[in-house]
C-alpha positions in Angstrom: 28.6 4.5 -69.1 25.4 4.8 -67.0 24.1 3.2 -64.1 21.5 1.2 -66.7 24.4 0.0 -69.3 26.6 -1.0 -66.1 23.7 -3.1 -64.5 23.4 -5.0 -67.8 26.9 -5.5 -68.4 27.2 -7.3 -65.5 24.0 -9.1 -65.8 25.6 -10.1 -69.4 28.9 -11.1 -67.0 26.9 -13.1 -64.3 27.4 -16.9 -64.7 24.4 -18.8 -66.2 23.0 -20.0 -62.6 23.1 -16.2 -61.5 20.9 -15.4 -64.4 18.5 -17.6 -63.6 17.8 -16.8 -60.6 17.8 -12.8 -61.6 15.2 -13.5 -64.3 13.3 -15.5 -61.6 13.6 -12.7 -59.1 12.0 -10.0 -62.2 9.3 -12.3 -62.9 8.3 -12.7 -59.7 8.6 -8.7 -59.2 6.1 -8.4 -62.2 4.1 -11.0 -60.8 3.5 -9.7 -57.3 3.0 -5.8 -59.1 0.6 -7.4 -61.2 -1.6 -9.0 -58.6 -0.9 -5.5 -56.5 -2.9 -3.7 -59.0 -5.2 -6.3 -59.6 -6.7 -6.5 -56.1 -5.9 -3.0 -55.4 -8.7 -2.2 -58.2 -10.3 -5.0 -56.4 -10.7 -3.9 -53.0 -11.9 -0.1 -54.1 -14.5 -1.1 -55.8 -15.4 -3.1 -52.6 -15.4 -0.9 -50.8 -17.4 1.5 -53.0 -20.2 -1.0 -53.5 -20.2 -1.8 -49.6 -21.0 2.2 -49.0 -23.6 2.5 -51.7 -25.2 -0.8 -50.2 -25.2 0.8 -46.8 -26.4 4.5 -47.7 -29.3 2.7 -50.1 -30.2 0.1 -47.6 -30.6 2.6 -44.7 -32.5 5.1 -45.9 -34.8 2.6 -47.7 -36.6 0.8 -44.8 -39.3 -1.7 -47.4 -37.1 -4.6 -47.7 -38.9 -6.1 -49.7 -38.3 -3.9 -52.3 -34.6 -3.5 -51.8 -34.8 -7.1 -52.0 -36.3 -7.5 -54.8 -34.1 -5.1 -56.7 -31.3 -6.7 -55.2 -32.5 -9.9 -56.9 -32.9 -8.5 -59.9 -29.0 -7.1 -60.7 -25.9 -8.1 -60.8 -24.7 -7.2 -57.6 -26.3 -9.7 -55.5 -23.7 -12.1 -55.9 -21.3 -9.6 -54.1 -20.5 -7.6 -51.1 -23.3 -6.4 -48.8 -25.8 -6.7 -51.5 -24.3 -11.1 -50.8 -25.6 -11.0 -47.7 -28.2 -9.2 -47.7 -29.7 -11.4 -50.6 -28.5 -14.6 -48.7 -30.2 -13.4 -45.6 -33.6 -12.1 -46.2 -33.6 -15.2 -48.8 -33.9 -17.7 -46.1 -35.4 -15.8 -43.9 -38.4 -15.8 -45.7 -38.1 -18.9 -47.0 -38.2 -19.8 -43.1 -40.7 -18.0 -42.1 -43.2 -19.4 -44.4 -42.7 -22.7 -42.0 -45.5 -23.0 -39.7 -43.8 -25.3 -37.8 -40.6 -23.3 -36.9 -39.9 -20.7 -34.1 -38.5 -17.8 -33.9 -35.4 -18.8 -32.7 -34.7 -21.6 -35.5 -35.7 -18.5 -38.7 -33.3 -16.0 -36.7 -30.6 -19.0 -36.2 -30.6 -19.9 -40.3 -30.9 -16.6 -41.5 -27.7 -15.6 -39.0 -25.8 -18.9 -40.9 -27.0 -17.6 -43.8 -25.5 -14.7 -43.5 -22.4 -15.6 -42.0 -21.7 -18.0 -45.2 -22.4 -15.4 -47.5 -19.8 -13.1 -45.3 -17.0 -15.7 -45.9 -17.9 -16.5 -49.1 -17.3 -12.8 -50.2 -14.1 -12.8 -47.9 -12.6 -16.0 -49.8 -13.3 -14.2 -53.2 -11.9 -10.9 -52.0 -8.4 -12.4 -50.6 -7.8 -14.5 -53.7 -3.7 -15.0 -54.3 -3.4 -12.3 -51.8 -1.3 -15.3 -50.3 0.9 -14.9 -53.1 2.4 -12.2 -52.4 3.1 -13.5 -48.9 4.9 -16.1 -50.6 7.0 -13.9 -52.7 7.7 -11.4 -49.5 9.3 -14.5 -47.8 10.7 -15.9 -50.3 12.6 -13.5 -52.5 15.4 -12.4 -50.4 16.3 -16.2 -49.9 16.2 -16.8 -53.7 18.8 -13.7 -54.1 21.0 -14.2 -51.0 20.9 -18.0 -53.2 22.4 -16.1 -56.1 24.7 -14.1 -54.3 26.1 -16.6 -52.4 26.3 -19.1 -55.5 28.1 -15.7 -57.6 31.1 -15.3 -54.5 32.1 -18.7 -54.9 32.0 -19.2 -58.6 33.9 -15.7 -58.4 36.3 -17.0 -56.0 36.9 -19.7 -57.9 38.0 -18.3 -61.0 40.3 -15.8 -58.7 41.6 -19.0 -57.4 43.8 -20.2 -60.6 45.1 -16.5 -61.2 49.0 -15.6 -59.2 47.6 -12.3 -57.6 44.2 -11.0 -57.5 43.1 -7.2 -57.9 40.5 -4.9 -56.7 39.3 -4.8 -60.3 39.5 -8.0 -61.0 37.7 -8.6 -57.8 34.7 -6.2 -57.8 33.0 -6.8 -61.1 32.0 -10.5 -59.9 31.0 -9.7 -56.8 29.2 -6.9 -57.8 27.5 -9.0 -59.8 27.2 -11.6 -57.0 25.0 -9.0 -55.0 22.9 -7.6 -58.0 21.0 -10.7 -56.7 20.1 -9.8 -53.2 19.3 -6.5 -54.4 16.6 -8.4 -56.5 15.5 -10.0 -54.4 14.6 -7.4 -51.7 13.1 -4.7 -54.3 10.7 -7.6 -55.7 10.2 -8.8 -51.7 9.6 -5.2 -50.0 6.7 -4.1 -51.8 5.1 -7.5 -51.9 5.5 -7.4 -47.8 4.3 -3.9 -47.9 1.0 -4.3 -50.4 0.4 -8.1 -48.6 0.4 -5.7 -44.3 -2.2 -3.4 -46.3 -4.5 -5.9 -48.4 -4.8 -7.8 -44.6 -6.0 -4.9 -43.1 -8.4 -4.1 -45.4 -9.7 -7.5 -45.9 -10.5 -7.9 -42.2 -12.2 -4.3 -42.3 -14.2 -5.6 -45.0 -15.2 -8.9 -43.6 -16.2 -7.3 -40.2 -18.9 -5.0 -42.2 -20.1 -7.1 -43.3 -19.8 -9.3 -40.6 -21.3 -6.1 -39.1 -24.4 -5.4 -41.1 -25.8 -8.8 -40.8 -26.2 -8.6 -37.4 -27.6 -5.4 -37.7 -29.6 -6.8 -40.4 -30.7 -9.7 -38.1 -32.0 -7.6 -35.2 -33.9 -5.5 -37.5 -35.6 -9.4 -39.0 -35.8 -10.2 -35.4 -38.6 -7.5 -34.5 -40.0 -8.8 -37.6 -40.7 -12.0 -36.3 -41.8 -11.4 -33.0 -45.3 -11.6 -31.7 
């Protein structure tokens, strides 16, 4: 009998509640890996877009032309382009008002860019916390299935006159599979969550730093 067939056999021999626990853990594992691939692709695209826009920004000193280009493109709602678009849009609006001094104009511009960076961070980290939830609860769900399975096995064995290793081993193995599946679901989720959190922090720092650099450039434009 192969290991795969043995695992399937142990699953079908397990009690109904333990089977439900295994199915739940399988669903959580599939959801975890799906989210991992989706978020990884999204963060990779965000990093590429940030690098491309930063290169374009520093190679083109004409902010007006770049603003027009971004305003007419689809990237104005994402990443550094979004921070740039919202910041320069607010700067142009406030700078046209003669009753506002330079400090108020720059404060409003900075506030607009920080809000844009915050919205971008929220967009990128959407559902990432679900990985932390999977990583936290999966081992306990698996442990619950194991405890229930072992308890059910001993209750069953209590009705026989003499228990042998051949009688004890299969139900114990069935129960322990739940713990193994809990760890299988939890470990990748925890690793991915920690990695994504680091990358999200780096991207958010990049957006905020870019906003400060743009603010310094605009500050020189409003000074007499």
